[in-house]
C-alpha positions in Angstrom: -5.2 -7.1 18.5 -8.7 -7.9 19.8 -9.4 -4.2 20.8 -11.4 -5.5 23.8 -10.1 -2.9 26.3 -12.1 0.3 26.0 -10.6 3.7 26.3 -7.3 3.0 24.6 -5.7 5.9 22.7 -3.0 5.8 20.1 -1.0 9.0 20.4 2.8 8.6 19.9 4.1 6.5 22.8 0.7 5.3 24.0 0.8 1.8 22.6 3.5 -0.8 21.9 2.1 -1.8 18.5 0.1 1.1 17.1 0.4 4.8 16.5 -2.2 7.2 15.0 -0.8 9.9 12.8 -1.1 13.7 13.0 -0.7 14.6 9.3 -2.4 15.7 6.1 -2.2 12.8 3.6 -1.5 15.1 0.7 -0.2 12.4 -1.6 -3.8 11.3 -2.5 -5.3 14.8 -2.3 -7.3 13.9 0.9 -9.9 16.4 2.2 -9.3 15.5 5.8 -6.5 16.0 8.4 -5.6 12.8 10.1 -5.7 13.4 13.9 -4.9 10.9 16.7 -8.0 11.9 18.6 -10.1 10.2 15.9 -8.8 6.7 16.7 -9.7 5.0 20.0 -11.4 1.9 21.4 -14.9 1.6 22.7 -17.7 -1.0 23.1 -15.1 -3.7 22.3 -14.1 -2.2 19.0 -11.5 0.0 17.4 -13.3 3.1 16.3 -11.8 5.2 13.4 -14.0 8.3 12.9 -14.3 10.9 10.1 -16.0 14.1 10.9 -16.9 17.2 8.9 -15.2 19.6 11.3 -12.6 22.3 10.3 -9.1 21.3 11.4 -5.7 22.6 10.4 -7.1 24.5 7.4 -9.1 21.5 6.1 -12.8 20.8 6.2 -12.6 17.2 7.6 -10.8 15.3 10.3 -10.2 11.6 10.1 -8.1 8.8 11.5 -5.1 6.7 10.3 -3.3 4.2 12.5 -0.3 2.1 11.6 2.1 -0.4 13.2 5.1 1.0 11.3 8.4 0.0 12.8 6.6 -1.6 15.8 4.9 -4.7 14.4 5.7 -6.2 11.0 5.1 -9.6 9.4 6.7 -11.4 6.4 4.4 -13.9 4.8 1.2 -15.3 6.3 -2.4 -14.2 6.6 -3.3 -10.6 7.6 -7.0 -10.4 8.4 -9.5 -8.0 10.1 -13.2 -8.2 11.1 -14.7 -4.9 10.0 -18.0 -3.0 9.9 -17.6 -0.5 7.1 -18.5 3.2 7.8 -21.7 4.8 6.6 -24.3 3.2 4.4 -23.8 0.6 1.6 -25.8 2.9 -0.8 -24.1 6.3 -0.1 -20.8 6.9 -1.9 -17.7 8.9 -1.1 -16.0 7.5 2.0 -12.5 5.9 1.7 -12.0 3.3 4.4 -9.0 1.0 4.0 -7.1 -1.8 5.6 -3.7 -2.3 4.0 0.0 -3.1 4.4 3.3 -1.5 3.3 7.0 -2.4 3.5 8.7 -1.0 6.6 11.3 1.0 4.7 8.5 3.5 3.7 6.3 5.2 6.2 2.8 6.0 4.9 2.3 9.8 4.9 6.0 10.6 5.0 6.8 11.6 1.4 10.6 11.6 1.6 10.7 8.1 3.0 8.5 6.9 0.1 10.3 8.8 -2.7 11.9 6.2 -5.0 10.6 3.4 -2.7 6.9 3.0 -3.2 5.4 0.9 -4.7 8.5 -0.9 -6.0 9.1 -4.6 -5.5 12.1 -5.4 -7.6 15.4 -7.2 -7.3 16.8 -7.1 -10.9 19.4 -4.7 -12.2 17.9 -3.3 -15.4 16.0 -0.4 -16.9 13.2 -1.0 -14.4 15.3 0.7 -11.7 15.8 3.9 -13.7 13.6 7.1 -13.7 10.6 6.7 -15.9 11.7 3.1 -16.7 13.8 4.5 -19.6 17.5 4.9 -20.2 19.1 8.3 -20.8 18.7 7.7 -24.6 14.9 7.3 -24.1 14.7 3.5 -24.7 12.8 1.3 -24.5 10.2 3.2 -26.7 7.5 1.0 -25.3 7.9 2.8 -21.9 6.9 6.1 -23.6 3.7 4.9 -25.3 0.4 3.4 -24.3 1.0 4.4 -20.7 -0.8 7.1 -18.7 -3.2 9.0 -21.0 -3.0 12.0 -18.7 0.8 12.0 -19.2 0.9 11.9 -23.0 1.1 8.1 -22.9 4.3 8.0 -20.8 4.3 4.8 -18.7 6.0 6.0 -15.5 6.7 9.2 -13.7 8.5 7.4 -10.8 12.0 8.7 -9.9 13.6 5.3 -10.2 14.2 2.7 -7.5 16.3 4.4 -4.9 17.7 1.2 -3.2 17.9 -1.0 -6.3 20.0 -4.1 -7.1 22.0 -1.8 -9.3 23.3 0.3 -6.3 27.0 0.8 -6.5 29.1 -0.7 -3.7 30.0 1.9 -1.1 26.7 3.7 -1.5 24.2 4.1 1.3 21.9 1.0 1.2 20.3 -1.1 4.0 21.6 -4.3 2.5 21.9 -7.2 2.4 24.6 -8.1 -0.1 24.7 -11.2 -2.3 27.8 -13.4 -2.3 28.9 -11.6 -5.5 28.9 -8.3 -3.6 25.9 -6.8 -5.2 23.0 -5.4 -3.2 19.5 -6.9 -2.9 16.9 -4.5 -4.3 14.9 -2.9 -1.5 11.7 -0.9 -1.5 8.3 -0.2 0.1 5.7 -2.3 -1.6 2.0 -2.2 -0.9 -0.8 -4.9 -0.6 -4.3 -3.7 0.2 -6.7 -6.0 2.1 -9.6 -3.6 1.2 -10.3 -0.1 0.0 -14.1 0.2 0.2 -16.3 2.3 -2.0 -19.9 2.4 -3.2 -20.6 2.4 -6.9 -22.2 5.8 -7.7 -24.3 4.2 -10.4 -25.6 1.0 -8.9 -25.4 2.2 -5.2 -23.9 -1.1 -4.3 -21.0 -1.3 -1.9 -17.9 -3.2 -2.9 -14.2 -3.4 -2.0 -11.1 -3.2 -4.1 -8.7 -6.0 -3.2 -5.4 -5.1 -4.8 -1.6 -5.1 -5.0 0.4 -2.0 -6.1 3.5 -2.6 -8.1 6.5 -1.0 -9.7 8.2 -1.1 -12.2 5.2 -1.4 -14.5 4.2 -3.7 -17.3 3.7 -2.4 -20.8 0.4 -0.6 -20.8 -0.1 -1.7 -17.2 -1.0 -5.1 -18.6 -0.1 -7.8 -16.1 -0.2 -11.4 -17.2 -3.7 -12.2 -16.0 -4.0 -15.7 -17.6 -6.2 -18.3 -16.0 -3.1 -19.8 -14.4 -2.1 -16.5 -12.7 -5.5 -14.9 -12.1 -7.9 -17.2 -10.2 -11.3 -16.2 -8.9 -12.9 -18.1 -6.1 -16.3 -16.4 -6.0 -18.9 -15.6 -8.8 -19.5 -12.1 -9.9 -16.0 -10.7 -9.3 -14.8 -7.9 -11.7 -11.3 -6.9 -12.7 -11.0 -3.3 -11.8 -10.9 -1.1 -15.0 -8.3 1.0 -13.2 -5.0 -0.7 -13.9 -2.6 2.1 -12.9 -1.0 5.3 -14.0 2.2 7.2 -14.0 2.7 6.7 -10.2 1.6 3.0 -9.7 0.5 -0.1 -11.4 -2.4 -2.0 -9.7 -3.7 -5.5 -9.8 -7.2 -5.0 -8.5 -10.4 -7.0 -8.3 -13.8 -5.5 -7.2 -15.7 -7.7 -4.8 -19.3 -6.9 -3.7 -19.6 -6.8 0.1 -22.4 -8.0 2.4 -24.6 -4.9 2.1 -25.6 -5.3 5.8 -22.1 -5.1 7.1 -22.0 -1.3 7.2 -22.4 0.6 10.5 -25.5 2.5 9.3 -26.9 -0.3 7.1 -27.4 -3.2 9.5 -24.2 -3.1 11.5 -22.9 -6.6 11.0 -19.1 -7.4 10.6 -17.3 -9.0 7.7 -13.9 -10.7 7.6 -11.4 -9.3 5.1 -7.8 -10.3 4.6 -5.0 -11.5 2.4 -2.8 -14.5 2.7 0.5 -14.5 0.8 3.8 -16.3 0.2 6.6 -14.0 -0.9 8.8 -14.4 -3.9 8.7 -15.0 -7.7 6.8 -18.2 -7.2 4.6 -16.8 -4.5 1.0 -15.8 -4.4 -1.5 -13.5 -2.8 -5.1 -14.7 -2.0 -7.6 -12.1 -0.9 -10.4 -13.0 1.4 -13.8 -11.3 1.5 -16.7 -12.2 3.8 -14.4 -14.9 5.3 -14.2 -16.7 2.0 -11.4 -16.6 -0.6 -12.1 -14.1 -3.3 -9.3 -14.1 -5.8 -5.6 -15.2 -6.1 -2.7 -13.6 -8.0 0.1 -16.0 -8.7 3.7 -14.6 -8.8 4.0 -15.4 -12.5 1.3 -12.8 -13.2 4.0 -10.2 -12.5 6.7 -12.0 -14.4 9.3 -10.5 -16.7 7.9 -8.3 -19.5 10.1 -8.2 -22.5 8.0 -5.5 -24.1 9.5 -3.0 -21.7 12.7 -5.0 -21.0 11.7 -5.7 -17.4 12.5 -8.5 -15.0 9.9 -10.1 -12.7 8.4 -8.4 -9.7 8.3 -10.7 -6.8 5.3 -10.9 -4.4 6.6 -8.5 -1.8 9.7 -9.7 0.1 9.9 -6.9 2.7 8.6 -6.9 6.3 5.1 -5.4 6.1 3.3 -3.3 8.6 -0.4 -2.7 9.0 -2.4 0.5 8.2 -6.0 1.1 9.2 -7.7 4.4 8.1 -10.8 6.3 7.2 -10.5 9.3 4.9 -12.2 11.1 2.1 -10.8 12.1 -1.3 -12.0 12.9 -4.8 -9.0 10.9 -6.1 -10.8 7.7 -5.1 -14.1 8.5 -6.7 -17.2 10.7 -6.6 -18.4 12.0 -3.3 -22.1 12.2 -2.4 -21.8 15.3 -0.2 -25.6 15.7 0.1 -26.2 12.3 1.6 -23.1 11.4 3.6 -23.8 11.8 7.4 -21.0 12.9 9.7 -19.5 11.9 12.0 -19.1 8.4 10.5 -17.1 5.6 12.0 -15.4 2.4 10.8 -15.5 -0.3 13.5 -12.8 -3.0 13.7 -13.6 -5.9 16.0 -10.1 -7.4 15.7 -6.9 -7.5 13.5 -4.9 -10.7 13.4 -1.8 -12.1 11.6 -1.5 -15.9 11.2 1.6 -17.7 9.9 2.5 -21.3 9.2 4.3 -23.0 12.0 7.3 -23.6 9.8 7.4 -20.0 8.5 7.1 -17.7 11.5 8.6 -14.4 10.6 7.5 -11.5 12.8 9.5 -8.3 13.2 10.3 -5.1 11.4 14.1 -5.8 11.2 14.5 -9.4 10.0 18.1 -10.5 9.2 17.4 -11.1 5.5 15.6 -7.8 5.0 17.0 -5.4 7.7 15.5 -1.9 8.1 16.5 -0.6 11.6 19.9 0.8 10.8 18.8 2.5 7.6 15.7 4.0 9.3 17.8 5.3 12.2 20.4 6.8 9.8 17.7 8.8 7.9 15.2 9.1 10.8 14.1 12.6 9.8 12.6 11.3 6.5 10.5 9.0 8.7 9.4 11.5 11.3 9.2 14.9 9.5 6.0 14.8 7.4 7.0 18.2 5.8 9.8 16.5 3.9 8.1 15.3 0.8 11.1 14.4 -1.5 14.4 12.8 -0.8 16.7 15.2 -2.7 14.9 18.6 -2.9 13.4 18.6 0.6 15.6 16.3 2.6 18.8 17.3 0.8 20.0 13.7 0.5 21.6 12.1 -2.5 20.3 9.2 -4.6 22.7 6.3 -4.4 24.6 5.7 -7.6 23.2 3.2 -10.1 25.7 1.2 -12.0 23.7 1.4 -15.2 24.1 5.1 -15.5 26.9 6.0 -13.1 30.5 4.9 -13.5 31.1 2.4 -10.8 30.9 -1.3 -10.0 
């Protein structure tokens, strides 16, 4: 999308590819309400604005737009030309360009419950709640995990649509020749989440993947074969995960002029990926490769009795947003200026000629029938959990339920 036509709006039904949400993104403790009137086109750009204005009981109003269930891609290069909001030396904003699997709708908790950020197709303890069996094993999943959770590795509820799902249970498919289900989920790959270091006052972006189930101690296999840097000065993020996600993140300094209020230039950010166990993700910053994660980096981890986590197999949709949250880091309330806007010149997806795969309901990873069956989970943002709120059942898992 080149965003060259001014005056476009993105309320539900306005656009064939995009929809701006009207929700509070409670999952990350955001201070703003996301409102569709904060997303539009003007001067040849997409404008996503965050303002300090009371709205729906919150102090701020921001914008979040997605292509969920309208435009998805499987494999390829997802890239955007962006001028980041604010100044490169004032911290606290949370602009992001990212992608998620179509079976989970960002901001709709029930749809994400037991789905995000899994990418898993093995039937083992990794599919179970907290990555432990009913007897509490493996012990390694209960130590050296999240320090805020007494060292427990995972607080996830288990993979809802796992490869262990019993036949006859509700599952989007497909099935393997042996009759077992392919594991399904809502993985996440982030092009950028931008922040300014509160100490150095230098702007950078986190270029990351989110994963579940988790390695022991959130330690992925970042050997020189699996973790490749293409630019000098890159730093592995010290944040490696917690009870609700594992992250593989590298911090990349940005062009300090490519902020709306610090020069106004644009910078190209993206990721190229090939799905599967032998796949890879290469992140691009300032139109140059920044770092690569090879699939083996998320290989099997015997320490917690896990199989490998493939580079996401699911059809992925695009998310563009500008919010503000203490969860993402310190906020310099005194020096942030509102309203503030992220400008996006264009968003593009490229795919190899021999690997075209566009669509949210591909035959090998279907989503439409399942989404339509449980449409309320995807359209009622007040439903935050699958069982307690939405009153659905978790499909039986053959590791713990008597079935085949």
